[in-house]
C-alpha positions as CSV (number, residue, x, y, z in Angstrom):
1,M,0.0,0.0,0.0
2,A,1.3,3.4,-1.0
3,N,2.4,5.7,1.9
4,L,-0.1,8.5,2.2
5,K,2.5,11.0,3.4
6,D,4.7,10.3,0.4
7,I,1.8,10.8,-2.0
8,Q,0.9,14.1,-0.3
9,R,4.5,15.2,-0.6
10,K,4.5,14.5,-4.3
11,I,1.2,16.3,-4.8
12,K,2.6,19.4,-3.0
13,S,5.8,19.3,-5.1
14,V,4.0,18.9,-8.4
15,S,1.5,21.6,-7.5
16,S,4.4,24.0,-6.7
17,T,6.0,23.2,-10.1
18,Q,2.7,23.8,-11.8
19,K,2.5,27.3,-10.2
20,T,6.1,28.0,-11.4
21,T,5.6,26.9,-15.0
22,R,2.3,28.9,-15.1
23,A,4.1,32.0,-13.9
24,M,6.9,31.5,-16.5
25,K,4.3,31.1,-19.2
26,L,2.7,34.4,-18.3
27,V,6.1,36.1,-18.3
28,S,7.0,34.7,-21.7
29,T,3.6,35.7,-23.1
30,A,4.2,39.3,-22.0
31,K,7.7,39.4,-23.4
32,L,6.5,37.8,-26.6
33,R,4.1,40.6,-27.3
34,R,6.8,43.2,-27.2
35,A,9.3,41.1,-29.1
36,E,6.7,40.1,-31.7
37,E,5.9,43.8,-32.4
38,L,9.5,44.7,-32.8
39,A,10.1,41.7,-35.1
40,K,7.2,42.7,-37.3
41,R,8.3,46.3,-37.6
42,S,11.9,45.2,-38.4
43,R,11.0,42.5,-40.9
44,L,9.8,44.8,-43.6
45,F,13.0,46.9,-43.5
46,A,15.1,43.8,-43.5
47,E,13.2,42.4,-46.5
48,K,13.5,45.7,-48.5
49,T,17.2,46.0,-47.7
50,N,17.9,42.5,-48.8
51,A,15.9,42.9,-52.0
52,M,17.8,46.1,-52.8
53,I,21.2,44.5,-52.2
54,S,20.3,41.4,-54.2
55,E,19.1,43.5,-57.1
56,L,22.4,45.4,-57.1
57,A,24.3,42.1,-57.1
58,S,22.2,40.9,-60.0
59,Q,22.9,44.0,-62.0
60,I,26.6,43.5,-61.5
61,E,26.5,39.8,-62.3
62,C,24.0,39.9,-65.2
63,M,24.8,43.2,-66.9
64,K,28.6,43.0,-66.3
65,I,28.9,46.6,-65.4
66,G,32.5,47.6,-65.9
67,G,34.6,49.1,-63.1
68,I,32.7,47.3,-60.3
69,E,34.6,44.2,-59.0
70,N,33.3,43.9,-55.5
71,R,33.6,40.2,-54.5
72,A,30.6,40.5,-52.3
73,F,28.4,40.8,-55.4
74,N,29.8,37.8,-57.2
75,E,29.7,34.0,-56.7
76,I,32.9,32.7,-55.3
77,E,33.9,29.3,-56.8
78,A,35.8,26.8,-54.6
79,P,35.7,28.7,-51.3
80,K,38.5,27.9,-48.9
81,M,37.2,29.2,-45.6
82,V,33.8,30.5,-44.3
83,D,32.5,32.0,-41.1
84,I,29.4,30.5,-39.5
85,I,27.6,32.7,-36.9
86,F,24.9,31.0,-34.8
87,V,22.3,32.5,-32.5
88,T,20.9,30.6,-29.6
89,A,19.2,31.6,-26.3
90,D,21.0,32.4,-23.1
91,K,18.5,30.4,-21.1
92,G,16.8,27.0,-21.5
93,L,13.3,25.7,-20.7
94,C,12.2,26.5,-24.3
95,G,11.7,23.0,-25.7
96,G,13.9,22.1,-28.7
97,F,14.4,25.7,-29.7
98,N,18.2,25.8,-29.1
99,M,18.8,22.2,-30.3
100,Q,17.2,22.9,-33.7
101,T,19.8,25.7,-34.3
102,I,22.7,23.6,-33.0
103,K,21.7,20.7,-35.3
104,A,21.5,23.1,-38.3
105,V,25.0,24.4,-37.5
106,R,26.4,20.9,-37.3
107,R,24.8,19.9,-40.6
108,L,26.2,23.0,-42.3
109,M,29.6,22.3,-40.8
110,A,29.5,18.7,-42.1
111,E,28.6,19.9,-45.6
112,F,31.5,22.3,-45.7
113,K,33.9,19.7,-44.4
114,D,32.8,17.3,-47.1
115,E,33.7,20.0,-49.6
116,K,37.1,20.6,-47.9
117,V,36.1,24.1,-46.8
118,K,37.6,25.3,-43.5
119,I,35.2,26.7,-41.0
120,R,35.4,29.5,-38.4
121,L,32.6,29.3,-35.8
122,R,31.3,32.4,-34.0
123,G,28.6,32.0,-31.3
124,I,25.9,34.2,-29.8
125,G,24.0,32.8,-26.9
126,K,25.0,30.8,-23.8
127,K,23.3,27.5,-24.7
128,G,24.9,27.1,-28.1
129,I,28.3,28.2,-26.7
130,E,28.1,25.7,-23.9
131,F,27.2,22.9,-26.2
132,F,30.1,23.4,-28.6
133,N,32.6,24.0,-25.8
134,Y,31.5,20.8,-24.1
135,N,32.0,19.0,-27.4
136,Q,35.4,20.6,-27.8
137,V,34.5,22.5,-30.9
138,E,36.7,25.7,-31.2
139,L,34.8,29.0,-31.3
140,L,36.6,31.9,-32.9
141,D,34.4,34.4,-31.1
142,E,31.6,34.2,-28.6
143,V,29.2,36.6,-26.7
144,V,26.6,36.0,-24.0
145,G,23.8,38.4,-23.3
146,L,23.3,39.7,-26.8
147,S,20.6,37.2,-27.9
148,S,18.4,38.0,-24.9
149,A,18.9,41.8,-25.3
150,P,19.5,42.6,-29.0
151,D,21.5,45.8,-29.7
152,M,22.3,47.2,-33.1
153,D,25.8,48.5,-32.1
154,R,26.8,45.3,-30.4
155,A,25.5,43.2,-33.3
156,A,27.4,45.4,-35.8
157,D,30.6,45.0,-33.8
158,F,30.2,41.2,-33.6
159,I,29.7,40.6,-37.3
160,G,32.1,43.5,-38.2
161,A,35.2,41.2,-38.0
162,S,33.7,38.7,-40.4
163,I,32.7,41.5,-42.9
164,Q,36.3,42.9,-42.8
165,D,37.9,39.5,-43.2
166,F,35.6,38.9,-46.2
167,K,36.6,42.2,-47.8
168,D,40.3,41.4,-47.1
169,E,39.8,38.0,-48.8
170,K,40.7,36.0,-45.7
171,I,37.3,34.2,-45.8
172,D,35.0,33.4,-48.7
173,G,31.6,33.5,-47.1
174,V,29.6,34.5,-44.0
175,Y,26.5,32.5,-42.9
176,V,24.1,33.2,-40.1
177,V,22.1,30.4,-38.5
178,Y,19.2,31.0,-36.1
179,N,15.7,29.9,-35.2
180,G,13.3,32.7,-36.2
181,Y,9.7,33.7,-35.3
182,E,7.0,32.5,-37.7
183,N,3.9,32.8,-35.5
184,V,2.9,32.2,-31.9
185,I,3.1,28.4,-32.2
186,T,5.7,28.1,-34.9
187,Q,9.4,28.8,-35.3
188,K,11.3,28.8,-38.6
189,L,14.9,27.7,-38.9
190,H,17.1,30.1,-41.0
191,V,20.4,29.3,-42.6
192,N,21.2,32.6,-44.4
193,R,24.2,33.3,-46.6
194,I,25.0,37.0,-45.9
195,L,28.2,37.2,-48.0
196,P,28.5,37.0,-50.9
197,V,25.1,38.1,-51.7
198,D,22.9,35.3,-53.1
199,T,21.6,36.1,-56.7
200,A,20.2,32.7,-57.4
201,E,16.6,33.8,-57.4
202,F,17.2,36.6,-60.0
203,D,16.7,36.1,-63.7
204,C,19.0,38.1,-65.9
205,K,16.2,38.7,-68.4
206,D,14.2,40.5,-65.8
207,V,17.2,42.5,-64.7
208,S,18.0,43.7,-68.2
209,K,14.4,45.0,-68.7
210,G,15.0,47.8,-66.3
211,S,14.9,48.5,-62.6
212,L,14.2,51.3,-60.1
213,L,17.9,51.0,-59.1
214,E,20.3,52.5,-61.6
215,L,23.8,51.3,-61.2
216,E,26.6,52.9,-63.2
217,A,30.3,52.0,-63.6
218,E,31.2,55.4,-62.1
219,D,29.5,54.6,-58.8
220,S,31.9,54.8,-56.0
221,E,33.3,51.5,-54.6
222,K,33.1,53.1,-51.2
223,M,29.4,53.6,-51.6
224,L,28.9,49.9,-52.4
225,D,31.1,48.9,-49.5
226,S,29.0,51.2,-47.2
227,L,25.8,49.7,-48.4
228,L,27.2,46.2,-48.1
229,T,28.3,46.8,-44.5
230,K,24.9,48.3,-43.5
231,Y,23.1,45.3,-45.1
232,A,25.2,42.7,-43.3
233,E,25.0,44.6,-39.9
234,Y,21.2,44.9,-40.1
235,N,20.8,41.2,-41.1
236,M,22.8,40.3,-37.9
237,Y,20.6,42.6,-35.8
238,Y,17.4,41.4,-37.3
239,A,18.5,37.7,-36.7
240,L,18.8,38.6,-33.0
241,I,15.3,40.3,-32.9
242,D,13.7,37.4,-34.8
243,S,15.4,34.9,-32.6
244,V,14.4,36.4,-29.3
245,A,10.7,36.6,-30.4
246,A,10.9,32.9,-31.4
247,E,12.6,32.0,-28.0
248,H,9.7,33.6,-26.0
249,S,7.2,31.8,-28.3
250,A,9.0,28.4,-27.8
251,R,9.3,29.0,-24.0
252,M,5.6,30.0,-23.7
253,Q,4.6,26.7,-25.4
254,A,7.0,24.6,-23.4
255,M,5.8,26.1,-20.1
256,D,2.1,25.6,-21.2
257,A,2.8,22.0,-21.9
258,A,4.7,21.6,-18.6
259,T,1.7,23.2,-16.7
260,N,-0.8,20.9,-18.4
261,N,1.4,17.9,-17.6
262,A,1.7,18.9,-14.0
263,K,-2.0,19.4,-13.8
264,E,-2.6,15.8,-15.1
265,M,0.0,14.4,-12.7
266,V,-1.8,16.1,-9.7
267,K,-5.0,14.5,-10.8
268,K,-3.4,11.0,-11.0
269,L,-1.7,11.5,-7.7
270,T,-5.0,12.7,-6.1
271,V,-6.8,9.5,-7.4
272,Q,-3.9,7.4,-6.1
273,F,-4.1,9.2,-2.7
274,N,-7.8,8.6,-2.4
275,K,-7.5,4.9,-3.3
276,A,-4.6,4.5,-0.7
277,R,-6.7,6.4,1.9
278,Q,-9.7,4.2,1.2
279,E,-7.6,1.1,1.5
280,S,-6.2,2.3,4.7
281,I,-9.6,3.0,6.2
282,T,-10.9,-0.4,5.0
283,T,-7.9,-2.2,6.6
284,E,-8.5,-0.4,9.9
285,L,-12.2,-1.3,9.8
286,I,-11.4,-5.0,9.1
287,E,-8.9,-5.0,12.0
288,I,-11.5,-3.5,14.4
289,I,-14.2,-5.9,13.3
290,S,-11.8,-8.8,13.6
291,G,-10.9,-7.7,17.1
292,V,-14.5,-7.4,18.1
293,E,-15.3,-10.8,16.7
294,S,-12.4,-12.4,18.6
295,M,-13.7,-11.0,21.9
296,K,-17.0,-12.7,21.6
């Protein structure tokens, strides 16, 4: 027969956990509202910036405008080394949110290793950094606290080293991997090539028909470099914004599931307690009746 005190202790413990997970869900819900609004406002600007940069790259690639030989706007054949920047959360208790990003990074690393491409790994977020450190994977650069509190200046500083190394031809590509916000119940994994700019989706026939952007051979290389830098920096910043919204969404779902599971466990333990209590009462009654009968 189960010990009544042990069952009561379990019920109290699970009920306490239920209160904690419910409170964490409410906190994540409040944070999600703010992060979701910021992500929505920033998404349009990021999309327009990326479209503009991609169109410039397409004009350079398709129209072969003379005098412009910026490697960021051209496909690089047989890359030798690339930077992979990942974004994870600083905290856990958000389901498989962090592990999805980590798995995507490992897959990308395996693909490059198969192609004999060297990799430099840069990490944002405590959970991802801890994972790769534990598995003895070298990180070129790492930062904690940025994924939970996105900041444009810090984001620009972090990706700035990769941008400069790409311009100096020390590396041949920059990739950003993160789990982004799709909606309240869905996160979307992103593996974005920031440099060189991807022109695969553009058709040269469409580019040659004309564009709102007019690119001339006399355009300053410094102007293109400035646009390129701002584009890469904002993509890094937007990845942080999108990731923190997705993190709160994932944690809200995880805490909701944990609260429901705790509620169900309390119900089962309560039934178990009532059965044990009934058995105990029945046993006592049998003992009393047996004692009375033996005295007759």
